[in-house]
NUNU-923957 format. One record per residue: x, y, z of N, C-alpha, C in turn; residue number from 1; residue in one letter. Coordinates in pm, whole numbers, m for minus. Each point is the difference from the previous one (the first is absolute). Layout:
REM NUNU-923957
n_x,n_y,n_z,ca_x,ca_y,ca_z,c_x,c_y,c_z,k,r
X,Y,Z,X,Y,Z,X,Y,Z,NUM,a
...
END
This chain:
REM NUNU-923957
n_x,n_y,n_z,ca_x,ca_y,ca_z,c_x,c_y,c_z,k,r
84,m120,0,m84,120,0,88,125,0,1,m
m30,95,m92,73,127,m5,m58,90,108,2,d
69,8,113,m51,72,116,m23,148,m29,3,i
91,60,m76,m12,142,m30,m127,28,m80,4,k
m24,m81,m105,m120,16,m82,m127,m32,79,5,n
12,m103,87,m115,m39,83,m42,114,92,6,f
98,60,65,m28,112,91,m61,117,m75,7,k
52,26,m119,m49,109,m84,m145,m23,m40,8,s
m30,m126,m40,m136,m36,m40,m96,10,119,9,s
47,m42,115,m79,5,123,m39,144,33,10,l
98,89,m9,m23,142,28,m94,61,m102,11,a
13,m42,m127,m84,54,m108,m146,m40,19,12,q
m24,m130,30,m136,m49,24,m61,73,119,13,i
81,15,104,m46,67,122,m45,143,m30,14,s
79,71,m79,m31,140,m33,m122,11,m91,15,e
m6,m86,m102,m110,5,m97,m134,m33,64,16,e
0,m97,89,m125,m46,61,m34,73,130,17,k
92,84,46,m24,71,125,m1,m90,120,18,g
84,m106,m4,6,m98,108,137,4,65,19,l
6,m50,123,129,m9,66,80,m115,m60,20,s
133,11,6,88,m106,m51,m29,m131,74,21,v
m31,12,131,m29,m119,81,m123,m74,m51,22,e
m103,78,m42,m123,m61,m52,27,m75,m131,23,k
78,62,m88,32,m63,m128,81,m127,24,24,v
99,9,91,85,m115,32,m83,m113,60,25,l
m97,36,83,m89,m100,61,m80,m73,m107,26,e
m45,74,m103,m74,m60,m111,86,m98,m77,27,s
125,39,m22,94,m86,m74,28,m128,80,28,i
17,15,131,26,m117,86,m119,m97,m2,29,e
m122,55,2,m121,m84,m7,m3,m76,m132,30,t
38,70,m109,0,m63,m132,105,m111,m9,31,a
118,27,54,108,m100,m2,m41,m125,79,32,i
m66,24,116,m45,m112,84,m105,m83,m74,33,a
m91,70,m72,m103,m70,m77,62,m83,m112,34,a
104,58,m65,69,m73,m108,72,m123,54,35,a
62,14,115,72,m113,63,m99,m112,32,36,y
m116,38,59,m99,m101,36,m54,m70,m125,37,k
m20,75,m108,m51,m56,m125,96,m105,m55,38,k
131,26,11,101,m87,m60,43,m113,93,39,e
16,32,129,60,m98,91,m85,m36,121,40,y
m107,76,27,m77,m21,122,m110,m105,m13,41,g
m72,m16,110,m111,m96,7,m129,75,31,42,q
m113,m60,m36,m128,61,27,m20,20,150,43,k
m47,120,36,m26,29,142,115,66,71,44,g
120,m1,m60,116,61,65,m12,153,6,45,q
56,55,105,14,146,10,148,31,m14,46,i
36,61,m111,141,29,m27,21,151,m7,47,i
106,45,63,34,143,m2,142,18,m52,48,k
25,121,m50,132,30,m55,49,134,51,49,a
131,14,8,63,126,39,109,32,m100,50,k
m12,119,m60,97,43,m100,81,117,55,51,l
130,m15,4,88,108,44,35,85,m121,52,k
m52,122,m2,19,87,m118,144,44,m17,53,s
78,m3,107,139,46,m12,93,m108,m55,54,d
m37,m130,19,86,m108,m48,m68,m87,m106,55,t
m133,5,m5,m74,m85,m94,m22,m140,54,56,g
42,m26,123,m15,m133,60,m146,m26,34,57,e
m48,m123,m30,m139,m37,27,m2,m117,99,58,i
m83,14,100,m15,m106,100,m146,m46,0,59,k
m22,m134,5,m134,m56,3,m20,m79,129,60,f
m122,3,51,m31,m84,114,m149,m38,m1,61,w
m29,m112,65,m137,m47,12,m51,29,140,62,q
m125,41,10,m59,35,130,m100,m109,40,63,v
16,m49,124,m95,m98,54,m49,46,137,64,k
m129,m23,24,m58,36,130,23,m113,99,65,l
48,36,118,27,m100,104,m130,m33,73,66,v
m35,m131,3,m126,m43,62,25,m113,99,67,v
m105,m29,80,6,m116,91,m126,m82,m20,68,k
m5,m118,61,m105,m99,m25,m141,55,19,69,e
m24,75,113,m137,43,29,m50,109,m95,70,d
86,49,m90,m41,99,m99,m50,m67,m128,71,m
20,m130,m10,m29,m71,m125,m125,m86,10,72,l
m68,m14,m114,m111,m94,m9,56,m142,3,73,y
m70,m89,72,39,m141,1,m50,m65,m129,74,s
48,m121,m28,m45,m71,m121,m150,m25,4,75,e
m52,m32,122,m144,m24,14,m79,128,m32,76,e
49,114,49,m69,127,m26,4,35,m148,77,e
110,m27,m64,12,27,m144,m98,m86,m79,78,i
m14,m126,42,m93,m92,m67,m145,46,20,79,e
m30,46,122,m135,51,29,m31,123,m87,80,e
101,87,m12,m20,121,m83,m21,m38,m146,81,m
76,m100,m46,m13,m44,m139,m143,m48,m27,82,r
m52,m82,93,m137,m53,m15,m104,113,7,83,q
23,94,93,m93,113,16,m2,86,m127,84,a
117,15,m64,8,76,m125,m79,m68,m110,85,k
12,m131,m5,m73,m77,m101,m151,13,19,86,e
m41,12,126,m143,12,30,m46,146,1,87,e
94,90,m20,m33,144,m4,m29,58,136,88,g
52,m60,106,m26,47,137,123,61,66,89,k
111,7,m73,125,45,64,2,152,16,90,f
42,43,120,17,143,27,118,16,95,91,e
108,62,m51,121,16,81,m21,116,98,92,e
8,m29,129,m26,102,102,127,79,31,93,k
m6,132,m17,118,81,32,9,28,149,94,p
119,33,46,19,35,140,m28,148,18,95,s
24,53,119,m30,141,28,79,96,m87,96,s
121,m38,m45,81,90,m83,m29,m19,m149,97,d
m101,m80,m33,m39,m16,m140,67,m114,m72,98,g
101,m58,59,71,m113,m62,m68,m131,39,99,e
15,m107,m82,m58,m129,37,54,m48,134,100,p
m84,m71,77,41,m49,131,120,m94,m13,101,e
m3,m83,m105,111,m92,m23,44,9,m146,102,k
115,m56,m28,51,3,m138,31,m141,m48,103,i
3,m16,m131,39,m127,m59,149,7,m29,104,r
71,m96,48,145,1,m14,41,m18,m146,105,f
86,90,m45,57,m7,m134,151,9,16,106,n
74,m104,m32,145,m1,23,74,111,m75,107,p
m64,57,m104,64,109,m74,m18,135,68,108,e
m101,8,88,m31,129,65,17,m5,152,109,r
0,m121,57,6,m14,146,116,m90,40,110,h
42,17,125,104,m87,55,m30,m20,148,111,i
15,m123,48,m26,m28,141,108,65,87,112,m
m40,37,121,89,73,90,130,m78,26,113,l
m12,m129,22,119,m81,33,100,m1,m117,114,k
m55,m3,m124,88,2,m118,59,139,m22,115,d
m78,103,29,48,137,m18,114,31,95,116,a
m8,m57,123,103,28,100,135,m61,m38,117,k
m2,m102,m86,126,m58,m49,75,99,m89,118,k
m78,90,m64,62,101,m87,27,128,78,119,i
m98,39,84,15,121,82,m54,m30,139,120,n
90,m29,96,m42,m39,136,m87,105,70,121,p
8,126,m42,m73,107,70,m140,26,m60,122,k
m33,m72,m105,m127,23,m69,m118,m38,88,123,i
m113,72,m16,m121,m26,78,m118,m28,m91,124,k
m107,m54,60,m123,m29,m74,m58,129,m59,125,v
m53,m9,m121,m61,112,m74,103,97,m58,126,n
129,m28,19,103,80,m64,33,m61,m136,127,e
61,81,m87,36,m49,m133,147,m42,m2,128,e
22,m119,m54,136,m52,m13,48,25,m143,129,l
116,61,m13,56,28,m132,106,m106,m33,130,e
m22,m69,m112,93,m106,m42,69,43,m129,131,i
131,11,4,75,45,m118,m15,m98,m116,132,d
m11,56,m121,m11,m81,m121,122,24,m89,133,l
25,m97,m86,113,11,m94,m31,109,m103,134,v
95,88,m24,m18,106,m99,32,m53,m139,135,t
m97,12,m91,20,m41,m139,10,126,m87,136,h
99,5,m83,22,120,m83,m93,3,m120,137,e
m27,m118,m58,m78,m5,m123,m140,m49,33,138,d
m100,86,m18,m137,m37,35,m81,m49,m120,139,y
52,10,m119,m73,m45,m117,m93,105,m57,140,g
m46,m25,m122,m81,98,m72,m135,26,70,141,r
m69,m109,42,m131,15,65,13,76,132,142,i
102,m34,76,22,66,128,30,149,m19,143,a
79,31,m104,34,140,m29,m126,79,m37,144,a
m89,m66,m78,m126,65,m40,m88,25,123,145,q
m1,m100,90,m77,15,126,52,118,80,146,t
133,9,9,62,111,73,m38,134,m59,147,a
0,9,m133,m34,125,m69,m145,41,31,148,k
m92,m99,m8,m141,28,26,m22,47,143,149,q
66,m68,93,m15,37,142,56,138,27,150,v
117,30,m61,60,133,17,m96,108,m47,151,i
m57,m19,m120,m93,99,m55,m123,15,89,152,l
m51,m116,47,m118,3,86,28,68,133,153,q
114,m35,60,35,58,130,27,150,m11,154,k
64,42,m108,25,144,m18,m133,73,m19,155,i
m91,m63,m74,m133,59,m20,m73,13,133,156,k
8,m105,82,m64,3,131,63,108,89,157,e
133,10,m7,70,101,79,m38,141,m46,158,a
m16,17,m132,m44,130,m54,m137,36,54,159,e
m91,m98,m3,m136,24,51,2,38,148,160,r
82,m72,76,9,27,144,56,140,25,161,a
100,40,m81,60,133,14,m102,110,m32,162,a
m79,m23,m107,m104,97,m39,m107,9,109,163,v
m41,m117,51,m101,m4,106,47,77,122,164,l
124,m26,43,54,68,118,8,151,m22,165,d
46,38,m120,17,143,m28,m133,74,3,166,e
m102,m55,m69,m127,72,m8,m86,m19,124,167,f
22,m110,73,m71,m17,126,40,111,97,168,k
127,37,m5,50,108,86,m51,137,m46,169,s
m52,6,m124,m50,128,m54,m152,12,9,170,k
m65,m98,63,m145,10,20,m31,129,75,171,e
m101,73,m51,m36,126,64,83,117,m49,172,g
80,m21,m104,84,107,m56,m46,34,m142,173,e
49,114,m48,m29,42,m138,119,m33,m88,174,i
m28,m56,m118,106,m24,m99,m46,60,m133,175,v
96,19,m87,m30,51,m133,7,m116,m99,176,s
m96,m9,m90,m3,m109,m96,m39,49,m138,177,g
28,m84,m101,m36,30,m138,m101,m102,m47,178,i
m112,47,m56,m105,m90,m47,51,m84,m117,179,i
m5,m132,18,45,m94,m102,m115,m56,m82,180,q
m110,m30,69,m110,m70,m66,m132,40,65,181,q
m101,25,m84,m133,36,50,m99,m108,m41,182,i
m66,m59,100,m101,m103,m24,m132,47,59,183,e
m113,m62,m41,m131,45,49,m12,7,153,184,p
59,m98,69,m16,m4,145,112,62,80,185,g
114,25,m63,114,52,75,106,60,m93,186,c
97,66,63,111,62,m72,130,m54,60,187,i
96,m36,m84,129,m50,47,105,110,m15,188,f
76,22,109,103,104,0,136,m61,31,189,l
100,48,m70,139,m36,29,46,87,115,190,d
26,m62,117,41,77,118,143,m33,42,191,i
80,m41,m97,141,m32,28,32,m143,m31,192,g
12,m81,105,35,m141,m18,m123,m89,m18,193,k
m117,60,m5,m122,m80,m10,m111,80,m68,194,a
m105,m74,m38,m121,64,m51,m102,8,112,195,l
m59,117,18,m105,16,98,m134,7,m71,196,g
m107,m37,71,m133,2,m61,m86,106,69,197,v
m63,84,m82,m91,103,48,m142,m43,m36,198,l
m73,m63,96,m135,m51,m30,m96,115,m30,199,p
m109,m32,m67,m99,102,m35,m51,76,123,200,r
m27,m76,109,m55,65,120,99,93,70,201,e
128,m11,m35,102,88,59,41,113,m94,202,e
m66,8,m115,24,109,m94,m91,118,36,203,q
42,119,m37,m78,120,31,m103,23,m111,204,v
m129,5,33,m103,25,m102,29,130,m76,205,p
m6,m7,m131,23,120,m81,143,17,m46,206,g
95,m76,60,139,10,m45,19,m76,m130,207,e
81,55,m88,28,m65,m129,141,m58,4,208,f
13,m128,m35,130,m67,4,41,m41,m141,209,y
130,7,m27,50,m40,m132,135,m70,15,210,r
32,m95,m89,130,m69,5,116,99,m7,211,p
102,m26,83,117,87,2,m13,115,98,212,g
m120,19,56,m22,110,95,66,m32,134,213,q
66,100,59,62,m19,133,m99,44,107,214,r
m17,m85,101,m97,26,107,62,m23,137,215,l
m45,77,97,31,m32,139,m112,m89,52,216,r
37,m106,68,m100,m94,52,36,m41,143,217,v
m100,m44,72,15,m42,140,2,m152,5,218,y
103,m58,63,6,m146,16,m80,m37,124,219,i
m118,m59,m22,m83,m28,118,m2,m147,38,220,f
49,m90,m89,2,m142,39,99,m75,m88,221,k
80,m87,62,93,m87,m73,m27,m143,44,222,v
m29,m88,m96,m31,m139,31,93,m94,m75,223,e
30,m113,63,80,m103,m66,m95,m99,m67,224,e
20,m24,m129,m84,m94,m76,91,m101,m70,225,t
m57,m113,m49,82,m99,m72,72,60,m122,226,p
m55,106,m56,61,62,m117,99,111,38,227,k
20,20,129,92,104,45,m74,106,81,228,g
72,102,47,m63,105,80,m106,76,m79,229,p
m114,24,62,m107,80,m60,m4,133,76,230,q
25,110,m70,7,131,64,m122,82,m41,231,i
m86,28,97,m123,75,m28,22,148,28,232,f
m40,82,m96,22,144,7,m134,73,12,233,l
8,126,42,m123,79,12,29,148,m23,234,s
m100,69,m57,1,146,m4,m124,55,69,235,r
m89,m91,42,m125,41,64,4,m14,152,236,a
101,m70,52,10,m26,144,20,133,75,237,y
m73,25,111,15,127,73,143,31,42,238,p
77,m102,40,137,26,46,92,45,m111,239,k
m43,m18,m126,78,51,m113,18,151,15,240,f
m106,68,48,6,145,19,98,37,111,241,i
m5,m73,112,91,33,111,145,m20,m40,242,s
27,m102,m84,136,m24,m45,45,109,m98,243,k
m93,51,m82,35,111,m90,35,124,81,244,l
m75,26,106,31,115,86,134,m19,72,245,f
34,m125,33,132,m25,60,113,44,m93,246,e
m21,m23,m131,101,38,m99,7,151,m19,247,l
m115,68,14,m7,144,m28,20,87,123,248,e
m33,m54,119,3,82,122,103,m57,99,249,v
112,67,18,104,m50,92,m51,m19,143,250,p
m93,86,43,m53,m10,135,m79,m129,21,251,e
m62,m52,m106,m72,m129,10,102,m113,6,252,v
103,8,m83,104,m104,m3,72,m8,135,253,a
19,114,66,70,3,129,m95,m18,118,254,s
m130,m17,m30,m105,m23,100,m24,121,91,255,e
37,120,m47,m38,122,73,m145,34,m28,256,q
m46,m41,m118,m142,10,m34,m53,m142,m18,257,v
m109,m31,71,m55,m135,m4,m131,m2,m78,258,l
m12,m94,m93,m126,m21,m71,m83,m96,84,259,i
m106,51,61,m79,m78,95,m101,m92,m68,260,k
m61,50,m108,m101,m82,m69,m17,49,m143,261,a
m43,m91,m87,m26,33,m140,m132,m65,m40,262,i
m85,78,m64,m123,m53,m61,9,35,m148,263,a
m14,m100,m85,24,25,m143,m103,m66,m90,264,r
m43,74,m99,m75,m54,m113,86,30,m121,265,e
81,m102,m37,106,17,m100,m49,65,m128,266,a
78,97,m47,m31,68,m125,m94,117,17,267,g
m61,13,118,m97,107,23,44,93,113,268,s
5,m54,122,29,88,115,54,m80,118,269,r
85,65,77,54,m60,122,m3,102,112,270,s
m14,m50,122,13,85,119,111,m59,87,271,k
87,88,49,112,m44,83,2,83,127,272,i
12,m67,116,16,73,126,145,m12,45,273,s
55,114,43,142,4,37,17,64,138,274,v
110,m33,62,33,55,132,150,24,6,275,d
41,81,94,143,31,16,53,m66,126,276,s
120,m57,m10,63,m63,117,111,90,57,277,s
18,118,m59,105,92,45,m58,141,11,278,a
44,72,100,m49,137,20,48,91,m113,279,e
m87,92,m36,38,98,m103,m18,m49,m142,280,g
m50,m123,m17,m21,m54,m135,m149,11,m35,281,i
m30,67,m109,m138,11,m49,m25,m119,m92,282,d
m79,m98,45,m17,m122,m81,m65,26,m136,283,p
m102,85,m3,m69,26,m128,91,79,m92,284,i
69,101,54,93,80,m82,112,m84,m57,285,g
49,m96,81,108,m89,m47,m49,m87,m116,286,s
m123,m48,11,m54,m86,m105,m27,77,m129,287,m
m51,123,15,m36,80,m117,126,52,m70,288,v
97,48,79,123,53,m58,m18,143,m48,289,g
112,63,m31,m4,139,m47,m76,8,m132,290,q
m104,84,0,m87,18,m117,m61,m133,m48,291,r
m14,m94,92,m66,m126,m33,84,m96,m84,292,g
133,19,2,85,m83,m86,1,m147,41,293,t
m1,m26,132,10,m139,47,m128,m78,m29,294,r
m113,55,43,m126,m70,m26,m28,m3,m150,295,v
46,104,m71,m19,4,m145,72,m113,m72,296,g
121,m33,50,78,m110,m61,m72,m133,18,297,a
m62,m19,119,m75,m123,26,m125,m6,m86,298,v
m70,113,m11,m122,7,m82,33,m31,m146,299,i
112,52,m49,42,m27,m139,27,m149,m21,300,n
65,m63,99,29,m143,m10,m129,m82,m2,301,e
m103,52,67,m129,m70,8,m95,42,m111,302,l
49,75,m96,m82,37,m115,m108,102,32,303,g
25,88,99,m97,106,30,m98,m34,110,304,g
20,m112,70,m89,m37,111,1,109,108,305,e
m118,41,45,m9,106,102,43,m55,137,306,k
71,84,75,47,m43,132,m35,107,103,307,i
m78,m38,103,m31,88,113,91,m39,115,308,d
74,97,53,90,m27,114,m56,72,121,309,i
m27,m74,106,m54,59,123,90,m36,118,310,i
m11,80,105,81,m27,120,m76,m95,92,311,e
70,m101,46,m60,m100,89,m29,62,137,312,y
m106,m49,65,m33,44,135,m50,m117,82,313,s
38,m3,128,m48,m104,92,m147,23,36,314,e
m46,125,m13,m139,34,28,m86,m41,m120,315,d
m88,m99,17,m78,m49,m115,m86,108,m65,316,p
m54,93,80,m83,106,m56,81,89,m93,317,q
117,39,47,88,85,m81,50,m75,m123,318,e
35,m129,19,54,m82,m109,m105,m18,m111,319,y
m124,m29,40,m108,m19,m98,m28,130,m75,320,i
m1,112,73,m25,130,m64,107,30,m106,321,a
126,m29,34,110,24,m96,m10,m96,m119,322,k
m40,m126,28,m5,m101,m105,m103,34,m107,323,a
m102,79,37,m104,38,m97,38,122,m84,324,l
122,52,19,45,113,m81,m1,m43,m147,325,s
m25,91,m93,1,146,16,m128,60,56,326,p
m98,m83,39,m123,54,58,27,54,140,327,a
m74,107,39,13,57,134,m106,m63,89,328,k
43,m56,110,m89,m71,93,m20,88,124,329,v
m127,22,38,m27,84,117,0,m79,131,330,t
m38,m128,m8,m8,m80,122,6,m149,m34,331,e
58,m78,89,3,m146,m16,m53,m62,130,332,v
m103,m83,m13,m57,m69,115,45,m147,m2,333,e
60,m44,108,43,m140,12,m116,m81,56,334,i
m34,m108,m70,m115,m83,37,46,m142,31,335,m
m90,m84,55,38,m139,31,34,m81,m126,336,p
63,m114,20,34,m95,m106,89,61,m108,337,k
95,81,44,101,56,m92,m62,85,m112,338,n
m109,68,35,m65,88,m97,21,145,39,339,k
0,85,m100,16,143,23,m92,77,m94,340,a
m47,114,48,m86,85,m84,70,134,m18,341,r
24,36,m126,67,126,m32,m103,101,m46,342,a
m2,117,64,m93,106,m35,74,104,m85,343,i
m57,31,m116,63,96,m92,m103,104,m43,344,v
46,119,m42,m94,99,m55,m65,m54,m127,345,p
m114,55,m33,m76,m45,m117,84,3,m127,346,e
80,107,m17,79,14,m123,123,m91,m4,347,d
26,m74,109,116,m89,7,m39,m148,m11,348,q
m131,m26,m4,m45,m140,4,51,m82,m118,349,l
m18,51,m123,44,m76,m118,151,m17,m2,350,s
73,100,51,146,m8,6,45,m105,102,351,l
m69,m5,114,34,m97,106,m28,m143,m46,352,a
m111,m18,m70,m34,m135,m48,87,m39,m118,353,i
21,96,m93,84,m26,m117,m77,m68,m111,354,g
62,m6,m117,m63,m63,m114,m21,m149,26,355,k
m122,m47,m15,m36,m140,27,38,m44,141,356,d
6,98,93,31,m32,140,147,m28,27,357,g
87,39,m95,142,m37,12,69,65,119,358,q
m27,129,25,72,72,106,m30,m59,138,359,n
m130,m21,29,m35,m56,131,44,m145,10,360,v
m2,m72,m112,43,m140,m1,150,m11,34,361,r
82,84,m63,144,m1,28,29,47,142,362,l
m76,101,49,18,49,138,m30,m112,100,363,a
m103,m80,m30,m35,m112,89,111,m105,1,364,a
55,m31,m118,111,m96,m8,122,50,74,365,k
26,131,m14,120,58,61,m7,m1,152,366,l
m117,37,55,m12,13,145,m45,m127,70,367,t
m66,m90,m76,m52,m122,62,m135,19,65,368,g
m66,118,m24,m132,28,56,m106,m3,m111,369,w
m120,m46,33,m113,10,m93,m56,141,13,370,k
7,77,m109,m33,142,7,m131,29,m73,371,i
m91,67,73,m127,46,m57,8,152,m10,372,d
m14,55,m121,12,145,m20,m139,61,m7,373,v
m22,103,81,m128,72,3,24,151,m3,374,r
m102,74,m46,5,146,12,m59,38,135,375,t
28,123,45,m54,46,128,m153,4,m5,376,s
m57,32,m120,m146,4,m16,m59,m140,17,377,e
65,m101,m62,m46,m138,13,8,m47,144,378,q
106,44,68,19,m38,140,m111,59,87,379,e
m35,128,m28,m105,68,76,m135,m68,m23,380,t
m26,m31,m126,m125,m67,m34,m10,m136,68,381,e
110,m73,0,0,m134,61,m21,11,150,382,e
64,101,62,m17,18,144,m146,31,33,383,e
m63,85,m87,m141,37,22,m89,m124,m12,384,a
29,m84,m100,m78,m123,m18,18,m93,120,385,v
124,m10,48,26,m86,117,m72,51,124,386,e
3,135,20,m69,58,115,m150,m25,m8,387,e
m54,16,m122,m143,m23,m21,m37,m145,30,388,e
89,m92,m41,m25,m142,24,3,m30,150,389,a
94,65,72,9,m20,145,m124,53,69,390,v
m45,120,m43,m120,59,60,m122,m86,m24,391,e
m10,m54,m123,m113,m85,m35,0,m128,84,392,e
120,m53,22,14,m121,81,m41,26,145,393,k
43,117,53,m34,37,138,m150,23,14,394,e
m60,64,m105,m143,28,3,m81,m129,4,395,k
40,m98,m82,m67,m129,m4,13,m72,133,396,k
120,12,60,25,m66,129,m89,59,109,397,s
m17,135,m1,m84,69,100,m146,m40,m17,398,t
m44,m6,m126,m139,m38,m31,m28,m144,48,399,t
93,m86,m24,m14,m141,38,m13,m15,151,400,k
79,81,74,m3,m5,146,m134,50,53,401,k
m50,109,m66,m128,58,43,m115,m98,m22,402,a
m1,m67,m114,m102,m99,m29,5,m116,99,403,v
121,m39,34,21,m110,94,m58,33,137,404,s
18,127,46,m48,43,131,m155,7,0,405,k
m55,45,m113,m144,12,m11,m67,m136,8,406,k
62,m100,m64,m54,m136,1,m2,m58,139,407,e
102,38,77,9,m51,137,m110,59,86,408,k
END
């Protein structure tokens, strides 16, 4: 083996695939072990290999599990299991750790404790005994082909694992991607070492997408599948907005300004409540920026989506009143069962409710309260009706008592 060329090739594969040299070497060792077993091994054997990259020396060994008598099925038990299998009644019962209670002895995979101690006196039950094997230089054409296939497979698996680890760590972050393919149900984006999928439900209504377009997207879920890592992207997720503000507003990134809650109807309007964790910091001013440059940059990224920024308050009455902005609220009544009634002037009613009820709906999502918006006139009328109902009830009660006394 040309060690210099081997090392060079190892480094090249590592760089091209974005894998560590150790991972690539591990794949090669697995392939060499598989080739050795194909050419010289027996069915059921566990063979491992170690390749020294500095010298090219290869070492092979067989691994056997050390067992004792009470861990093994007896011949009678094996015969019973065979008959049960034939009758379709066999069920192997696992132990508490999920492994079978007993094992069937296989001389290629197991070794009795007394025999293992002849090779290694310090060996214990359930430990693995390593038995050195003769190193063969020539593995043959079939074995070489097996090694090649395993190397390719292992490198592919290592690539998938590296991609999974990388993007799993980026869950909840924003990445930039280029649209590669548009299908009826989803859009595929090149986000670096992998393709991410932007499902229809995570797309912003009204946005137009085209191949080659560069987009910022939010990584909201990464899953491992048989076909490799599946990376789900979003532009409609509420936290996409908070991450955009982190990029535009240093005070948010440093946590001097805290985004307390977000209510969003993607492509139309969002409401954000903010608070300050440091004295002298104006949370709304920080978010808006000089002449609206910061919030403007986020709005541009969202294709013109309207954003209302309000200051968070621990007082639910004050918080609800602010959440209904731009409408002016004169009074907020807190009621049982997490309900609130907001009183507004007559000319502010349509503004407080919003088009198709959007403003009050977003305010309710933002604050977590069920909000009923009324005008002061409606409130007065309702109070008058309630008073009239109470008086009528009292009148009926008095009449009933009088009739009762007369009968007596």
